TORVO-254229 format. One record per residue (C-alpha): x, y, z. Coordinates in nm, 2 decimals, decimal comma, padded with zeros to 4 digits. Each point is the difference from the previous one (the first is absolute). Layout:
N
<pt <X Y Z>>,
...
This chain:
278
<pt <02,34 01,74 -02,37>>,
<pt <-00,09 -00,01 00,30>>,
<pt <00,10 -00,32 00,24>>,
<pt <-00,23 -00,24 00,09>>,
<pt <00,15 -00,12 00,36>>,
<pt <00,02 00,38 00,09>>,
<pt <-00,35 00,08 -00,08>>,
<pt <-00,13 -00,29 00,14>>,
<pt <00,21 00,07 00,37>>,
<pt <-00,14 00,31 -00,04>>,
<pt <-00,33 -00,12 -00,09>>,
<pt <00,02 -00,21 00,31>>,
<pt <00,10 00,29 00,22>>,
<pt <-00,30 00,26 -00,12>>,
<pt <-00,23 -00,33 00,19>>,
<pt <00,14 -00,02 00,28>>,
<pt <-00,06 00,41 00,05>>,
<pt <-00,33 -00,08 -00,09>>,
<pt <-00,06 -00,24 00,27>>,
<pt <-00,09 -00,31 -00,30>>,
<pt <-00,02 -00,28 00,20>>,
<pt <00,32 -00,27 -00,03>>,
<pt <-00,20 -00,25 -00,16>>,
<pt <-00,10 00,30 -00,27>>,
<pt <00,35 00,10 -00,06>>,
<pt <00,11 -00,34 -00,10>>,
<pt <-00,29 -00,10 -00,21>>,
<pt <00,01 00,36 -00,19>>,
<pt <00,41 -00,07 -00,04>>,
<pt <-00,01 -00,28 -00,08>>,
<pt <-00,24 00,03 -00,27>>,
<pt <00,16 00,34 -00,11>>,
<pt <00,32 -00,20 -00,05>>,
<pt <-00,19 -00,27 -00,25>>,
<pt <-00,12 00,26 -00,19>>,
<pt <00,35 00,19 -00,06>>,
<pt <00,21 -00,32 -00,09>>,
<pt <-00,30 -00,05 -00,24>>,
<pt <-00,02 00,36 -00,17>>,
<pt <00,28 00,08 -00,26>>,
<pt <-00,02 00,39 00,06>>,
<pt <00,09 00,25 00,30>>,
<pt <-00,35 00,02 00,18>>,
<pt <00,01 00,35 00,01>>,
<pt <-00,13 -00,06 -00,41>>,
<pt <-00,25 -00,21 00,10>>,
<pt <-00,32 00,08 -00,15>>,
<pt <-00,39 -00,14 00,08>>,
<pt <00,12 -00,32 -00,30>>,
<pt <00,24 -00,14 00,19>>,
<pt <-00,16 00,03 00,32>>,
<pt <-00,31 -00,21 -00,22>>,
<pt <00,29 -00,25 -00,18>>,
<pt <00,13 -00,10 00,35>>,
<pt <-00,34 -00,12 00,16>>,
<pt <-00,15 -00,14 -00,32>>,
<pt <00,30 -00,22 00,04>>,
<pt <00,02 -00,15 00,29>>,
<pt <-00,31 -00,03 00,02>>,
<pt <00,01 -00,22 -00,28>>,
<pt <00,29 -00,11 00,05>>,
<pt <-00,05 -00,12 00,39>>,
<pt <-00,39 00,02 -00,01>>,
<pt <-00,01 00,20 00,35>>,
<pt <-00,29 00,02 00,13>>,
<pt <-00,15 00,38 00,01>>,
<pt <00,08 00,03 00,37>>,
<pt <00,33 -00,02 -00,07>>,
<pt <-00,03 00,17 -00,30>>,
<pt <-00,14 00,30 00,20>>,
<pt <00,32 -00,01 00,20>>,
<pt <00,23 00,00 -00,28>>,
<pt <-00,17 00,32 -00,14>>,
<pt <-00,04 00,16 00,37>>,
<pt <00,40 -00,01 -00,01>>,
<pt <00,07 00,14 -00,29>>,
<pt <-00,20 00,28 00,05>>,
<pt <00,10 00,04 00,29>>,
<pt <00,36 00,01 -00,12>>,
<pt <-00,06 00,26 -00,24>>,
<pt <-00,17 00,23 00,26>>,
<pt <00,34 00,00 00,15>>,
<pt <00,16 00,08 -00,30>>,
<pt <-00,27 00,25 -00,04>>,
<pt <00,08 00,19 00,34>>,
<pt <00,33 -00,01 -00,03>>,
<pt <-00,01 00,14 -00,34>>,
<pt <00,11 -00,22 -00,27>>,
<pt <-00,29 -00,08 -00,14>>,
<pt <-00,27 00,27 -00,11>>,
<pt <-00,30 -00,23 00,03>>,
<pt <-00,08 -00,36 00,11>>,
<pt <-00,04 -00,22 -00,29>>,
<pt <-00,18 -00,26 00,22>>,
<pt <-00,36 00,04 -00,13>>,
<pt <-00,13 -00,36 -00,06>>,
<pt <-00,36 -00,01 00,15>>,
<pt <00,02 -00,32 00,35>>,
<pt <-00,06 -00,29 -00,12>>,
<pt <-00,34 -00,13 00,17>>,
<pt <-00,01 -00,21 00,30>>,
<pt <-00,21 -00,25 00,04>>,
<pt <-00,03 -00,08 00,37>>,
<pt <00,02 -00,35 00,11>>,
<pt <-00,19 -00,04 00,30>>,
<pt <00,31 -00,15 00,31>>,
<pt <00,07 -00,35 00,08>>,
<pt <-00,12 -00,05 00,31>>,
<pt <00,06 -00,26 00,30>>,
<pt <-00,27 -00,17 00,26>>,
<pt <00,05 00,05 00,38>>,
<pt <00,11 -00,36 00,00>>,
<pt <00,24 00,08 -00,27>>,
<pt <00,17 00,26 00,14>>,
<pt <-00,03 -00,22 00,36>>,
<pt <00,24 -00,29 -00,27>>,
<pt <00,17 00,27 -00,17>>,
<pt <00,12 00,14 00,34>>,
<pt <00,09 -00,33 00,19>>,
<pt <00,20 -00,11 -00,32>>,
<pt <00,23 00,26 00,13>>,
<pt <00,32 -00,16 00,02>>,
<pt <00,14 00,19 00,29>>,
<pt <-00,11 00,22 00,25>>,
<pt <00,09 00,28 -00,15>>,
<pt <-00,13 -00,12 -00,36>>,
<pt <-00,35 -00,05 00,21>>,
<pt <00,02 00,30 00,14>>,
<pt <00,04 00,18 -00,29>>,
<pt <-00,29 -00,17 -00,19>>,
<pt <-00,25 00,05 00,30>>,
<pt <00,13 00,42 -00,03>>,
<pt <-00,01 00,01 -00,37>>,
<pt <-00,37 -00,13 00,03>>,
<pt <-00,09 00,21 00,31>>,
<pt <00,09 00,32 -00,10>>,
<pt <-00,10 -00,02 -00,39>>,
<pt <00,35 00,18 -00,03>>,
<pt <00,21 00,01 -00,35>>,
<pt <00,32 -00,21 00,05>>,
<pt <00,17 00,25 -00,09>>,
<pt <-00,13 00,19 00,34>>,
<pt <00,04 -00,32 00,22>>,
<pt <00,37 -00,04 -00,16>>,
<pt <00,07 00,38 00,22>>,
<pt <-00,20 -00,03 00,30>>,
<pt <00,21 00,06 00,31>>,
<pt <-00,09 -00,10 00,33>>,
<pt <00,00 00,33 00,06>>,
<pt <-00,33 00,06 -00,17>>,
<pt <-00,17 -00,28 00,18>>,
<pt <-00,21 00,05 00,34>>,
<pt <-00,06 -00,35 00,09>>,
<pt <-00,25 00,13 00,29>>,
<pt <-00,23 00,18 -00,26>>,
<pt <00,02 -00,25 -00,28>>,
<pt <00,10 00,30 -00,25>>,
<pt <00,33 00,05 -00,25>>,
<pt <00,04 00,30 -00,18>>,
<pt <00,05 -00,05 -00,31>>,
<pt <00,26 00,28 -00,13>>,
<pt <00,03 00,12 -00,35>>,
<pt <-00,17 -00,19 -00,20>>,
<pt <-00,20 -00,03 -00,31>>,
<pt <-00,01 00,44 -00,07>>,
<pt <00,27 00,00 00,28>>,
<pt <-00,30 00,03 00,26>>,
<pt <00,00 -00,13 00,35>>,
<pt <-00,25 -00,27 00,07>>,
<pt <-00,14 -00,20 00,37>>,
<pt <-00,10 -00,34 -00,05>>,
<pt <-00,05 -00,24 00,23>>,
<pt <00,03 -00,33 00,19>>,
<pt <-00,15 -00,32 00,13>>,
<pt <00,03 -00,12 00,33>>,
<pt <00,20 -00,33 -00,12>>,
<pt <00,18 00,22 -00,22>>,
<pt <00,10 00,24 00,33>>,
<pt <00,06 -00,32 00,20>>,
<pt <00,29 -00,09 -00,25>>,
<pt <00,07 00,34 -00,10>>,
<pt <00,13 -00,02 00,39>>,
<pt <00,21 -00,30 00,04>>,
<pt <00,19 00,05 -00,32>>,
<pt <00,07 00,31 00,15>>,
<pt <00,13 -00,17 00,30>>,
<pt <00,17 -00,27 -00,14>>,
<pt <00,20 00,23 -00,30>>,
<pt <00,03 00,33 00,12>>,
<pt <-00,24 00,34 -00,05>>,
<pt <00,23 00,20 -00,17>>,
<pt <00,04 00,08 -00,44>>,
<pt <-00,21 -00,14 -00,25>>,
<pt <-00,33 -00,30 00,16>>,
<pt <00,18 -00,19 -00,36>>,
<pt <00,29 00,12 -00,14>>,
<pt <-00,10 -00,20 -00,37>>,
<pt <00,02 00,17 -00,40>>,
<pt <-00,38 -00,01 -00,09>>,
<pt <00,04 -00,30 -00,23>>,
<pt <00,16 -00,20 00,26>>,
<pt <-00,33 00,04 00,19>>,
<pt <-00,20 -00,08 -00,30>>,
<pt <00,26 -00,28 00,00>>,
<pt <-00,16 -00,15 00,29>>,
<pt <-00,33 00,07 -00,07>>,
<pt <00,02 -00,18 -00,27>>,
<pt <00,19 -00,29 00,16>>,
<pt <-00,23 -00,05 00,22>>,
<pt <-00,32 00,03 -00,19>>,
<pt <00,18 -00,30 -00,15>>,
<pt <00,06 -00,22 00,29>>,
<pt <-00,36 00,06 00,13>>,
<pt <-00,15 -00,15 -00,30>>,
<pt <-00,19 00,34 -00,17>>,
<pt <-00,04 -00,06 -00,33>>,
<pt <-00,09 00,42 -00,10>>,
<pt <00,30 00,19 -00,08>>,
<pt <00,08 00,17 00,37>>,
<pt <00,22 00,35 -00,02>>,
<pt <00,02 00,24 00,32>>,
<pt <-00,30 00,21 -00,11>>,
<pt <-00,18 -00,28 00,00>>,
<pt <-00,05 -00,02 00,33>>,
<pt <-00,08 00,42 00,00>>,
<pt <-00,25 -00,12 -00,29>>,
<pt <-00,13 -00,26 00,27>>,
<pt <-00,04 00,26 00,33>>,
<pt <-00,13 00,24 -00,21>>,
<pt <-00,27 -00,27 -00,10>>,
<pt <-00,07 -00,14 00,35>>,
<pt <-00,03 00,32 00,15>>,
<pt <-00,26 00,10 -00,25>>,
<pt <-00,22 -00,37 00,07>>,
<pt <00,03 00,09 00,35>>,
<pt <-00,17 00,30 -00,05>>,
<pt <00,33 00,30 00,00>>,
<pt <-00,09 00,30 -00,17>>,
<pt <00,11 00,07 -00,37>>,
<pt <00,23 00,36 00,17>>,
<pt <00,09 -00,18 00,31>>,
<pt <00,23 -00,30 -00,23>>,
<pt <00,09 00,30 -00,23>>,
<pt <00,15 00,14 00,28>>,
<pt <00,18 -00,30 00,10>>,
<pt <00,13 -00,09 -00,36>>,
<pt <00,09 00,37 -00,08>>,
<pt <-00,13 00,04 -00,29>>,
<pt <-00,07 00,36 -00,16>>,
<pt <-00,33 -00,10 -00,14>>,
<pt <-00,32 -00,14 00,08>>,
<pt <-00,05 -00,21 -00,33>>,
<pt <00,32 -00,20 00,09>>,
<pt <-00,16 -00,09 00,31>>,
<pt <-00,30 -00,14 -00,16>>,
<pt <00,12 -00,27 -00,21>>,
<pt <-00,01 -00,18 00,29>>,
<pt <-00,38 00,02 00,02>>,
<pt <-00,04 -00,20 -00,31>>,
<pt <00,32 -00,21 00,10>>,
<pt <-00,25 -00,07 00,31>>,
<pt <-00,33 -00,01 -00,22>>,
<pt <00,17 -00,32 -00,19>>,
<pt <00,18 -00,16 00,31>>,
<pt <-00,36 -00,02 00,10>>,
<pt <-00,12 -00,12 -00,27>>,
<pt <00,21 -00,32 -00,02>>,
<pt <-00,05 -00,09 00,36>>,
<pt <-00,40 00,03 -00,09>>,
<pt <00,09 -00,23 -00,27>>,
<pt <00,24 -00,26 00,21>>,
<pt <-00,35 -00,04 00,25>>,
<pt <-00,22 -00,06 -00,24>>,
<pt <00,25 -00,31 -00,14>>,
<pt <00,02 -00,10 00,32>>,
<pt <-00,35 -00,02 00,04>>,
<pt <-00,05 -00,30 -00,35>>,
<pt <00,28 -00,15 00,16>>,
């Protein structure tokens, strides 16, 4: 019987060599570890039946969303791809069809709510962090990894290195953010990571600022990314330009903001007429 700990360690090394992102490696190894703990037999002797039984069990026991189930399936499929690649098994038993995920319209803050959120930051660092998340539309992991040498304050640009899919891209920011970055660098030095914080800590900072700002919506770092994309679209920005800014591989991913913008317009329109009635 194979040693599960050694197998898991080898799987992690295999993913690292293939350039999987640290967050993906962490999630996949966690999912596979749970699967191996549940499994009562050697993972090399598993067939489609055991895979289906496991997925059905975790789906029913925890009432997991389709999005989470997609990740669990991807974790197991990748694990068995590794086993096939290493010649440990002949075929990949993970043949489950991907569950359909109903794409929800992302939550968006108005420009006024964005300013309230930024003002509610507890410190100069937190306010700059919130402003940069919104201005650049960067993902939380990208902001966490951003270094001073990746920033050009004069040109108001930043290079996001190794974003989703391992691609670099250039993002922009406004004059206010540029001034605050320059002031922050003057006070705290300009070497290494701008915000040496984990993505989880950044998420907590955003949620705490939202609570202090009295925002009733569920606010995450990604909400700021959704918001800048929607505001750019409402201001007449080209969809392709927004795709480049956000680092979307497919234009269809960016197109969801056209629906958000329409919904936002509808709400503003209804608000106008409700005010007239009063």
